[in-house]
N, C-alpha and C positions, 0 to 999 in steps of 0.2 A: 145514493142520493134519492130522495123521493121523486116520483115521476108525475105527480099531479101538476096541473097547469100553473098554479100559483104557489107551489111548494106547500108550506104549512100556514099560509095566510089566506084569509077569505078574499072573495072578489072585491068586497068593499075596501079591505085593507090594500089590496093590490091597486085599486084605483087611486087610493091615497099615494101609494108609492109612485105611480105614474105621474101624478100632479107634482109630487115633491121633486121627482127627477126633472120634470119639465121646467119647474121654477128655477132650478139651478142650471139647466141646459140653455135656456133662452139668452142669457147674457153672453154666452160664448158664440152663439150662432149669429153671424152677420151675412155671410155669403148666401146661405140657404134662403134668405128672405126675399131675394130679388131676381131669382131665375124662374123659369117655368117650373111648375110642379105637376107631375103626372103619376099619381099613385097607381100601382099595379094591383088589380083585384086579387084577393087571396084565392088559392086553388085554381088559378087560371093559366098563368105563365110566369116565366122568370125573365123574359125579354120584353122591353118596351120599344116600340118603333115610332119615331117622330117622322111624319110624312109631310112634305111641303112641296107646293107647286114651283116649278122653275119659271121665273119671270119671262114674259115674251120679249123678244127683241123689238126695238122700235121699227115702225113701218115708214120709212123715209122715201120709198120709191113711189112716184106719182102713178095713179091709175090711168090706164088707157081706155078711152071711150069704147064701150061695148065689149070690153074684154074682162072676164072675171079673173081676178088674181088667184094664184094657187093657194090652197088651204094648208093648215098645219094643225097638229093635235096638241092638246095640253100634255105636258110631261111632268112627272113627279120624281123626287129623289127621297130616299129614306136615310134616317140616322138612327141606328139601332144601339141599344145599351142593355146590358145584362146585369140583373141584380146579383149582388154578392152579400153574404151574411157576415156580420161582425159582432163581437161580444167579448165579455170578460167575466171572471168569477173572483169574489173575495171570500175567503174562509174566515169564520168566526168560531173560536173555541168556546166550550161550555164554561171554562174558567173566566174568560173575558165577559161573557154574558152574565154570569152569576156575581162576579166580584167588582168589575170595573164601574167606576162612578160616572164614566162618560156615556152619553146617549149613542152607543155604538151603532145600532141599527139605523137610526136617523142619519148619523154622519156618513155611514157607508152608502146609503141610498143617495144622499146629496152628492157625494163625491162620484158615485157611479153615473149620476145624471150629467155632471160636468164632463166626465170622461167620455160618455157616449156622444155628447154634442161636439166636444173637441175632435173626436174621431171623425165624425161626419165632416166637420169644417176642414180638417187637415186633408181628407181625401179630396174634397171639392177644390181646395186650394191647389192641390197637385194637378188636377184636371185643368184648371184655368192657367196656371203657370206654363203649362205645356202648349198653350195656344201658339199658332204660327205667325200672327200679326205682331211683329216685334219692333220696338223702338229702344234706343240706347241714349243715355245721357251724354256719352261720348264714344267714339269709335264705331265699329260695325259688328261687335259681338260682345258677349258677356265678359270674356277675358280682357277686354279693353277698358271696361268701366271702372272709373275712379273719380267721377265727378258727381256733384249734387244736382238735384232737380232744378229746372228753370221753368218759368211760366210759358216760355216758347215751346218747351217740350210738350206740355199739355196741349197747346194750340195745334201742334203738328198732329198729335193723336186725334183730337176732335175733328180736325180737317179730314183725316183719313176716314173716320167713322161716317161723317156727313157725306163724303164723296161716294161712300158705299151704301148710302140711303139707310143708315142706321137710325132707328126711331128712338127718341128720348123715352126714358122709363116713366110711367105714369101710375104704377101700382106696385104693391109689395105684399108679402104674406102678413097676416094680421097678428101672428104670434100666439094664437089660441090653440086649444087642443084640436080644433077642427081645422081642416085645410081650407082656408079662405083667403081673400085678398082685400086690401083697402086702398083707396085712391091716394096718390101723393102728387105734389107739384112736379111737373115734367122737367126732366133734365138728365144728364149723364152722371154716373156714380163711379167713384174710384175707391179701391180697397188697397190698403198697405199696412205694414207693421207699425206699431206704435213708436218705434225708433225714428220714423220719418217725420214726426210731428214738429221737431225743432226746425228743420229745413223748410217745411211747408209754411210755417208761420213767418220765418225770417225772409225767405225768398219771395213769398207771396206779397209781402209789403202791403200797400194800399189795396191791391187786388184781392187779398185774402179777407174774407168776412167770417169771423168766428161765430159759433152758434149763439153766443150771448147777445150778438147784435142782429139776429135774424128778424126781430120785430114780430110781425104776424106770421112769418114762415115758421113751421114747426120742424124740428130735427127729425130725421127718419128713424133714428134709434139712439140710445145713450152713447154709442161709440162714434157717432158723427161729431167731428170737431169744427167743421166750417166748410166754406166753399170758395172757389176761385172761378169767376165768370159763371158758366153754366155747368160746372162740375162740383159735386158734393163729395167730400172726403170722409170715409169711414175707416178707422184704424183699430186694429185688434192685435194683441200679442200672439195670437195663434197663427197669424199670417207670416210665417218665418221667412228669413232671407236665405241666400246661398252663402255660406261662410267662406271667406277667402277665395271667392270665385273671380274677382276682378283683377285689375292691374295693380302695380305698386301703390300702396295705400295713401301715401302723402298725409294729408290731414283728415283722411276718411276713417271711419270706424272699421276695425279689423279684428277678427277673432284671434288670429295667430300673431298679429302685430306686423305682418309682412305684406299681405295682399288685402285689398279692400273687399269688404263684404258687399254683396250685390243684393239690392232690395227690389223685388218686383212690385210695380204698381199696376193693378189691373183696372182698366177702364171698360165699362160695360154700357150697352144700350139695351133696349127691350128685346127679349127673346134671344139673347146671346147664348145662354146656357140653360140647362134643365137638370132637375134632380128627380129621382124616381124612388120614393119609399114604397114599402108594401102597405096597401090600404089596411086600415083597421088598427093602426098603432105604429108609430115610428120607433118607439123604445119600449120594449117589453121587459118588466122586472120580474124576477123570480126569487123567492126567499124560502130557505129551509132553516128553521130555527134550531139552535143547539138543544139537545135533549130529546130529539126525535130518533128513536132506534131504527136502524135499517140493516140489511144484510151486510153492507160494507162497513157499517159503523154501529155495531150492536149495542154500544153503551151511549149512543147519542152524544158523543164528545165534540162533534164538529157541526157547524152550521154554515150556510152559504148565502150570500147575496150575489145574484148574477143579473146580467142584462144581455139582450141580444137585439139586433135590428137588421133589416134588409135595406140596402141602399145602393144606388148607382147614380152617377152624374156624367154629363157629356156636354161638349160645346156643340151648339146647333148650327151656328154660322160664324166661321172664323173672322169674316170681314166686319162683324158687328161688335167686336170687342178688340182690345189691344193690351199688350203688356209692355210697359215702359220700365226698363231696368236702370236703376240709379244706385249711387252710393250715398251714405249719410255722413254728416260731419261728426267727427269724434268730439264729444263734449264731456 
C-alpha cells in the first residue's frame, strides 16, 4: 500500500473526503455534541487531564472576637483519560472500479463516515452506561427490571441532579468542521434508544411536549423528539439496550422472548462528561485507487479506502449525570 498521507488523492480531494465523511457522520452523532470537548494537540501527549477544584465546605462555626480562624488550602483533583486509535479499511478491486456502474468511491467514503461516527458514539455510550449514579424502573438492580418508564422516575433523577448542584446545559457543539459551541435554552438532556419513543409519548401524556409543538423553542438536533418538564429527549438507534438483561419479560420487549431487554436512559447536566479527539481532524480518510502498482500489488489490482481517528471519553463528575434503566413495551 502507498505510504503518502492521502494515498493517491490530492489534498483538495482529501478535504472533500473529510467533508463527505462529516456530512454522513453528523446524523449519527448525538452524545458527542453535549459534553466538554478537549482536543489534544498533535505531537504533544496521548493523555488529557481534566483538573477541577474541590468545593469548600460551608463555614457554619461562628467567629470568636479577636481570634483568627484556622486557614486551609485549595485542593484539586484530576480526571485523566488516554487517547486510543480506531479505524477500518475497505478494499476495492480494479474490476469493481473499472466495470461497476455504482459510484463505489463515493459510497465507500459515505459509509466510512457513518462507521467512524457510530464507532465514536458507541464508545461514548459505553462510558456513560457505566456511570455509577443508577436508577431503576423497578427493583434494585438491572436483573429486576421489567417495567416501563414513569414520569416520577424522571423526577427522582432530576431531584438527585439538583441536590448535587448539577447545572443545566446551556450550550452544545455547533456541528461544523471546527470545534465550537452554540448557545441553547437551559435544561437537562436525556438520551435513549429509539425503541423508547412509544412509552415516552404514551406515559408522558399531557406532560410530554413533542417537537412539533415547541413554538419558538428550537430542537437541539433532528433526533430530539420532545420534552417532559425540564428534560429534553434525544433518541438514536446507536444507543443500544442490554438484551435479555432484566426479569421475566411479561409484556415487555425481549430479544429471546424470555427476559426483558433493559434500556438505559442517560440524563446529563453541564460538564457531566468529556470527549478528547486529536486536534487537527477527528476523522482522517486515506484512499489508494486501484491501478496503482506497489511492491505488494505489482499489477495495481487492489485499492483501499480507510479512515482512522484518535478518541477518548470520560465521566467528569458522577453526581452530575444519571442512568435510569427501564424496559419498553412490546408492540
